[in-house]
C-alpha positions as CSV (number, residue, x, y, z in Angstrom):
1,M,-4.7,29.6,8.3
2,P,-3.7,30.8,11.8
3,S,-0.8,33.1,12.1
4,A,2.5,31.5,12.6
5,T,3.4,34.0,15.2
6,K,0.4,33.0,17.4
7,T,0.8,30.2,20.0
8,T,-1.2,28.5,22.6
9,Q,-0.3,28.6,26.2
10,G,3.1,26.9,26.8
11,K,3.8,26.3,23.1
12,L,6.1,28.1,20.8
13,P,4.8,29.5,17.5
14,I,5.6,27.6,14.3
15,V,7.8,30.4,13.0
16,V,10.3,29.7,15.8
17,W,10.6,26.0,14.7
18,V,11.2,27.0,11.0
19,L,13.8,29.5,12.1
20,A,15.5,26.8,14.1
21,A,15.6,24.7,10.9
22,G,17.4,27.6,9.2
23,A,19.9,27.8,12.0
24,F,20.6,24.1,11.6
25,L,21.7,24.8,8.0
26,M,23.8,27.8,9.0
27,G,25.5,25.8,11.7
28,T,26.2,22.9,9.4
29,T,28.0,25.1,6.8
30,E,30.1,26.8,9.4
31,F,31.5,23.6,11.0
32,V,31.4,21.0,8.2
33,I,34.5,22.5,6.7
34,A,36.7,20.9,9.3
35,G,35.8,17.4,8.2
36,L,36.3,18.2,4.5
37,L,39.6,20.1,4.6
38,P,42.0,17.3,3.3
39,D,39.7,16.5,0.3
40,M,39.2,20.1,-0.5
41,A,42.9,20.9,-0.3
42,A,43.8,18.0,-2.6
43,D,41.1,19.0,-5.2
44,L,41.9,22.7,-5.2
45,G,45.6,22.2,-5.2
46,V,46.4,24.2,-2.0
47,S,47.7,23.2,1.4
48,V,45.5,22.1,4.2
49,S,46.5,25.1,6.3
50,H,45.7,27.4,3.4
51,T,42.3,25.8,2.9
52,G,41.7,26.5,6.6
53,L,41.3,30.1,5.6
54,M,37.8,29.2,4.7
55,I,37.0,28.9,8.4
56,T,38.8,32.1,9.2
57,V,37.1,34.1,6.5
58,F,33.7,32.8,7.7
59,A,34.4,33.9,11.2
60,I,35.5,37.3,10.1
61,G,32.4,37.7,8.0
62,M,30.3,36.8,11.0
63,I,32.2,39.2,13.4
64,I,32.2,42.2,11.1
65,G,29.4,41.5,8.7
66,G,26.7,40.6,11.3
67,P,26.3,44.1,12.8
68,A,26.9,45.7,9.4
69,M,24.1,43.6,7.7
70,A,21.8,44.2,10.7
71,L,22.1,48.0,10.1
72,A,22.0,47.7,6.3
73,T,18.7,45.8,6.5
74,L,17.2,47.8,9.3
75,R,14.5,49.4,7.2
76,L,13.6,46.3,5.3
77,P,10.6,44.2,6.3
78,Q,11.7,41.3,8.5
79,R,10.3,38.7,6.2
80,R,12.1,40.0,3.2
81,T,15.4,40.2,5.2
82,I,15.1,36.5,6.3
83,V,14.1,35.3,2.8
84,M,16.9,37.3,1.2
85,S,19.5,36.1,3.6
86,L,18.6,32.5,2.9
87,A,18.6,33.1,-0.9
88,V,22.0,34.7,-0.7
89,F,23.1,31.8,1.5
90,A,21.9,29.4,-1.2
91,L,23.6,31.4,-4.0
92,G,26.9,31.5,-2.1
93,H,26.9,27.7,-1.8
94,I,26.1,27.3,-5.5
95,V,29.2,29.4,-6.3
96,L,31.3,27.5,-3.8
97,A,30.3,24.1,-5.0
98,A,30.7,25.0,-8.7
99,S,34.0,26.9,-8.5
100,T,37.5,25.7,-9.0
101,D,39.2,29.0,-8.0
102,F,40.1,29.2,-4.4
103,T,39.9,33.0,-4.3
104,V,36.3,32.8,-5.6
105,I,35.5,30.2,-3.0
106,L,36.8,32.5,-0.2
107,I,34.7,35.3,-1.5
108,A,31.6,33.0,-1.6
109,R,32.3,32.0,2.0
110,F,32.5,35.6,3.2
111,I,29.2,36.5,1.4
112,T,27.7,33.4,3.0
113,A,28.8,34.6,6.4
114,L,27.2,38.0,5.8
115,A,23.9,36.3,5.0
116,T,24.3,34.1,8.1
117,G,24.8,37.2,10.3
118,A,21.7,38.9,8.8
119,F,19.6,35.7,9.4
120,Y,20.6,35.5,13.1
121,A,20.2,39.2,13.8
122,V,16.7,39.4,12.5
123,G,15.7,35.8,13.4
124,F,16.3,36.2,17.1
125,V,14.2,39.4,17.2
126,I,11.4,37.7,15.3
127,A,11.5,34.7,17.6
128,T,11.4,36.6,20.8
129,T,8.6,38.9,19.5
130,A,6.5,36.0,18.4
131,A,7.0,34.0,21.6
132,G,6.3,36.9,23.9
133,P,8.2,37.9,27.1
134,Q,7.3,34.8,29.0
135,R,8.8,32.4,26.4
136,S,11.5,34.6,24.8
137,T,14.5,32.8,26.2
138,R,12.9,29.5,25.3
139,A,12.4,30.7,21.7
140,V,16.1,31.8,21.5
141,G,17.1,28.4,22.9
142,M,15.1,26.7,20.2
143,I,16.9,28.5,17.5
144,M,20.3,27.9,19.1
145,G,19.2,24.3,19.6
146,G,19.0,24.1,15.8
147,L,22.5,25.5,15.6
148,T,23.8,23.1,18.2
149,L,22.0,20.1,16.6
150,S,24.1,20.8,13.5
151,N,27.1,19.6,15.5
152,V,25.3,16.4,16.4
153,L,23.8,15.5,13.0
154,G,24.6,18.0,10.3
155,V,28.4,18.0,10.5
156,P,28.9,14.2,10.8
157,I,26.4,13.6,7.9
158,G,28.1,16.3,5.8
159,S,31.5,14.9,6.4
160,F,30.4,11.4,5.6
161,A,28.6,12.6,2.4
162,G,31.7,14.5,1.4
163,Q,33.9,11.4,1.7
164,A,31.4,9.3,-0.2
165,I,30.5,11.6,-3.1
166,G,33.1,14.4,-3.0
167,W,33.4,17.5,-0.9
168,R,31.2,19.5,-3.3
169,G,28.2,17.3,-2.6
170,P,27.3,18.7,0.9
171,F,27.5,22.3,-0.4
172,W,25.1,21.5,-3.3
173,A,22.8,19.9,-0.7
174,L,23.0,23.0,1.6
175,A,22.2,25.3,-1.4
176,F,19.1,23.2,-2.2
177,L,17.9,23.0,1.4
178,S,18.4,26.7,2.1
179,A,16.4,27.6,-1.0
180,V,13.6,25.3,0.3
181,A,13.9,27.0,3.8
182,A,13.6,30.4,2.2
183,A,10.3,29.4,0.6
184,V,8.9,27.8,3.8
185,I,9.9,30.6,6.1
186,G,8.5,33.1,3.6
187,R,5.3,31.2,3.8
188,F,5.1,31.2,7.6
189,L,6.3,34.7,8.5
190,P,3.4,37.2,8.5
191,A,3.3,40.0,6.0
192,A,2.6,42.5,8.9
193,E,5.7,43.8,10.6
194,Q,6.2,42.7,14.1
195,R,9.1,45.1,14.9
196,A,9.6,48.5,16.3
197,T,9.9,51.4,13.9
198,V,13.5,52.4,14.7
199,S,16.4,54.3,13.2
200,V,20.1,53.7,13.0
201,R,20.5,56.4,15.7
202,S,18.2,54.4,18.0
203,E,20.1,51.2,17.4
204,F,23.4,52.9,18.4
205,K,21.8,54.6,21.3
206,A,20.9,51.2,22.7
207,L,24.6,50.4,22.9
208,R,24.9,52.9,25.7
209,N,23.4,50.3,28.1
210,T,26.2,48.9,30.2
211,R,24.2,45.8,31.0
212,L,24.2,45.0,27.3
213,W,28.0,45.0,27.2
214,L,28.2,42.9,30.3
215,A,26.0,40.3,28.6
216,L,28.2,40.5,25.4
217,T,31.3,40.1,27.5
218,A,29.9,37.0,29.1
219,A,29.1,35.6,25.6
220,V,32.8,36.2,24.5
221,M,34.2,34.6,27.6
222,I,32.1,31.4,27.9
223,M,32.4,30.6,24.2
224,G,36.2,31.2,24.4
225,G,36.4,28.8,27.3
226,V,34.4,26.0,25.6
227,L,36.1,26.3,22.2
228,A,39.6,26.6,23.7
229,A,39.2,23.0,24.9
230,Y,37.1,21.8,22.0
231,T,39.5,23.0,19.2
232,Y,42.4,20.8,20.5
233,I,40.4,18.0,22.1
234,T,41.6,15.3,19.7
235,P,45.3,15.2,20.8
236,L,44.1,15.2,24.4
237,L,41.8,12.2,23.7
238,T,44.3,10.2,21.7
239,D,47.7,11.0,23.3
240,R,46.7,11.5,26.9
241,A,43.4,9.7,27.5
242,G,44.4,6.8,25.3
243,I,41.2,6.8,23.2
244,P,41.6,5.3,19.7
245,A,41.5,7.8,16.9
246,G,38.6,5.9,15.3
247,A,36.5,6.5,18.5
248,V,37.1,10.3,18.5
249,P,34.0,11.1,16.4
250,L,31.9,9.3,19.0
251,V,33.3,11.5,21.7
252,L,32.5,14.5,19.6
253,I,28.9,13.3,19.3
254,A,28.8,13.1,23.1
255,Y,30.0,16.7,23.1
256,G,27.2,17.7,20.7
257,I,24.6,15.9,22.7
258,G,25.8,17.7,25.9
259,A,25.7,21.0,24.1
260,L,22.2,20.4,22.8
261,G,21.1,19.4,26.3
262,G,22.6,22.6,27.7
263,T,20.9,24.8,25.1
264,I,17.6,23.3,25.9
265,L,18.2,23.6,29.7
266,G,19.2,27.3,29.3
267,G,16.1,27.9,27.2
268,R,13.8,26.3,29.8
269,M,15.4,27.9,32.9
270,G,16.4,31.3,31.5
271,D,13.0,32.9,31.6
272,H,12.5,32.2,35.3
273,K,16.0,32.4,36.9
274,P,18.4,33.8,34.3
275,M,21.2,34.9,36.6
276,V,21.2,31.9,39.0
277,T,21.2,29.6,35.9
278,T,24.1,31.4,34.1
279,I,26.3,31.8,37.2
280,T,25.8,28.1,38.2
281,A,26.5,27.0,34.6
282,A,29.7,29.1,34.2
283,A,31.0,27.8,37.6
284,G,30.2,24.3,36.4
285,T,32.1,24.9,33.1
286,A,35.2,26.2,35.0
287,L,35.1,23.2,37.4
288,A,34.8,20.7,34.5
289,L,37.7,22.2,32.7
290,F,39.9,22.4,35.8
291,L,39.2,18.7,36.6
292,L,40.0,17.8,33.0
293,I,43.6,18.8,33.6
294,P,44.5,16.1,36.2
295,L,41.8,13.5,35.2
296,S,42.4,13.4,31.5
297,T,44.6,10.4,31.8
298,S,41.3,8.4,32.3
299,A,39.3,7.9,29.2
300,V,36.0,7.6,31.0
301,A,36.6,10.8,33.1
302,T,37.7,12.7,30.0
303,I,34.6,11.8,28.1
304,V,32.3,12.6,31.0
305,L,34.0,16.0,31.8
306,F,34.1,16.9,28.1
307,A,30.3,16.3,27.7
308,L,29.6,18.1,31.0
309,M,31.7,21.1,29.9
310,A,29.6,21.3,26.7
311,M,26.3,21.0,28.6
312,T,27.1,23.7,31.2
313,G,28.9,26.0,28.7
314,F,26.0,26.0,26.2
315,T,23.4,26.6,28.9
316,L,24.5,30.2,28.9
317,N,24.0,30.9,25.2
318,P,20.2,31.3,24.9
319,I,20.0,33.3,28.2
320,V,22.8,35.7,27.3
321,T,21.3,36.2,23.8
322,S,17.9,36.8,25.2
323,L,19.2,39.3,27.8
324,S,21.1,41.2,25.0
325,V,17.9,41.6,23.0
326,R,16.1,42.7,26.2
327,F,18.7,45.2,27.3
328,A,18.6,46.8,23.8
329,G,15.1,48.0,24.5
330,D,13.3,49.2,21.3
331,A,16.3,48.7,19.1
332,P,17.3,45.0,19.4
333,T,18.5,44.2,15.9
334,L,22.1,45.5,16.3
335,A,22.4,44.0,19.7
336,S,21.3,40.7,18.4
337,S,23.9,40.7,15.7
338,L,26.6,41.8,18.2
339,T,25.8,38.8,20.3
340,T,26.5,36.5,17.4
341,S,29.7,38.5,16.8
342,A,30.6,38.1,20.5
343,Y,30.3,34.3,20.2
344,E,32.5,34.3,17.1
345,T,35.1,36.5,18.8
346,G,35.2,34.1,21.7
347,V,35.7,31.2,19.3
348,A,38.6,33.0,17.6
349,A,40.2,34.2,20.9
350,G,39.8,30.9,22.8
351,S,41.1,28.7,19.9
352,A,44.1,31.1,19.3
353,L,45.2,31.2,22.9
354,A,44.7,27.5,23.3
355,G,47.0,26.9,20.3
356,V,49.7,29.0,22.0
357,A,49.2,27.0,25.3
358,L,49.4,23.7,23.4
359,G,52.8,24.6,22.0
360,S,54.1,25.8,25.4
361,S,55.4,23.8,28.4
362,L,51.7,23.2,29.4
363,G,51.4,20.7,26.5
364,L,48.2,18.8,26.0
365,T,46.5,20.2,29.1
366,G,47.2,23.8,28.1
367,P,43.9,24.3,26.1
368,A,41.9,23.0,29.1
369,L,43.6,25.5,31.4
370,V,43.0,28.3,29.0
371,G,39.3,27.3,28.8
372,A,39.0,27.2,32.6
373,V,40.4,30.7,32.9
374,F,37.9,32.0,30.3
375,A,35.1,30.2,32.2
376,V,36.1,31.8,35.5
377,L,36.3,35.2,33.9
378,T,32.8,34.7,32.6
379,L,31.6,35.0,36.2
380,V,32.8,38.6,36.5
381,P,30.2,40.1,34.0
382,L,27.5,37.7,35.2
383,I,27.9,38.6,38.9
384,A,27.9,42.3,37.9
385,L,24.6,41.7,36.0
386,A,23.1,39.9,39.0
387,V,24.0,42.9,41.2
388,R,22.5,45.4,38.8
389,G,19.4,43.3,38.0
390,T,17.9,42.3,34.7
391,A,14.4,43.8,34.8
392,T,13.5,46.3,32.1
393,R,10.9,49.0,32.2
394,P,7.6,48.5,30.3
395,R,7.7,50.2,27.0
396,V,5.3,50.9,24.1
397,I,6.6,49.8,20.7
398,A,5.1,51.3,17.6
399,Q,4.4,48.6,15.0
400,R,4.3,48.8,11.3
401,T,1.0,47.5,10.1
402,P,-0.7,46.8,6.8
403,A,-3.3,49.2,5.5
404,A,-6.5,49.4,7.5
405,G,-8.8,46.5,6.8
406,T,-6.2,44.0,5.9
407,D,-4.3,41.7,8.3
408,A,-1.2,39.6,7.8
409,E,-3.2,37.0,5.8
410,G,-5.2,39.6,3.9
411,T,-8.5,38.6,5.6
412,G,-9.7,42.0,6.5
413,T,-8.9,42.2,10.2
414,E,-7.3,45.4,11.3
415,Q,-4.0,45.1,13.2
416,P,-3.2,47.2,16.2
417,A,-0.9,50.2,15.7
418,A,1.1,49.6,18.8
419,A,1.9,46.9,21.3
420,T,3.0,47.1,24.9
421,A,6.0,45.0,25.9
422,A,5.4,43.5,29.3
423,R,7.8,43.9,32.1
424,H,10.2,40.9,32.3
């Protein structure tokens, strides 16, 4: 069978697609909680606000645990790390679905977040390596597309299933599907290592690159801007735009479609014109959010601007993630996990400040204003990156290989001991 990391001209390798499927499951479990909170609270005998800690704990697990797990698994083969992360993900959901103790459920959510962080940290590196420098951003966009698609399909389906068969049902399903994904991904990933032989010191040394921190700052700001508006969009839709409560899920689907379109656009454009694309998209996000303030009394204008904000905001994500991996040089794993942490930090900061603005004299338009400010601030690190440039020097990366005479499939073809990363 041909290696899953090989691809014909213009096409992504199979491994990128299966990693995107894994990202779909990860995204679904993170966001489906919001639609199940009332049922979970009633069944577990705790308040809705207390049950919301499941979202907070998951975010903390992603922010802190992602980099920690990236370093902890640095010496492990990539295939083993990915398969183990999905296996732990499945086990965490089994515990969550079977338990009646809220503390145990919180612990399961935290462990699940650790596994998610490890999956993303290694998955992005595998995808960019398999796709090659000319399609690296597109590969990242495909994985993030799986994550974004979870908002369009996974979360609505999970919420509907939870209402129909009980809140535990979606988590049993996620446990089963992630176990299947572990088997499939384990089948498609090659046994030969496609990663640099690096140390913890090398990973931390990569953090000295100021361009890496500019990219991470952009990730925090743009996600803070988008989620500031998204978190409190429902009261804006119903109380200001006059949209019926029953139609709000349809607007959220429009948001998800816009986000998916932006992710695909960023993946397509990012390899050719990364800075032009990101600066234009950030400016577009800021404009959409600013216009949302005076025009949100119109239902049509609100829906259009909300979807436009999602499209432009999510255009940045695959590009910023790809740049972070690129700027990390020969030690991309920690940088990849920090990018995920940066997005989660933006989610936490944007939603928290938006909540404060909502309760202030700004009222319903406060979250949109907070989001607009975040989006404008995103331009600062992006312009700095454009001035400094994004090109990296060619480098030779030592590869771990199987014993002489055996390839990834065990067919007897010797693998090269080193690979040269092209300038990009």
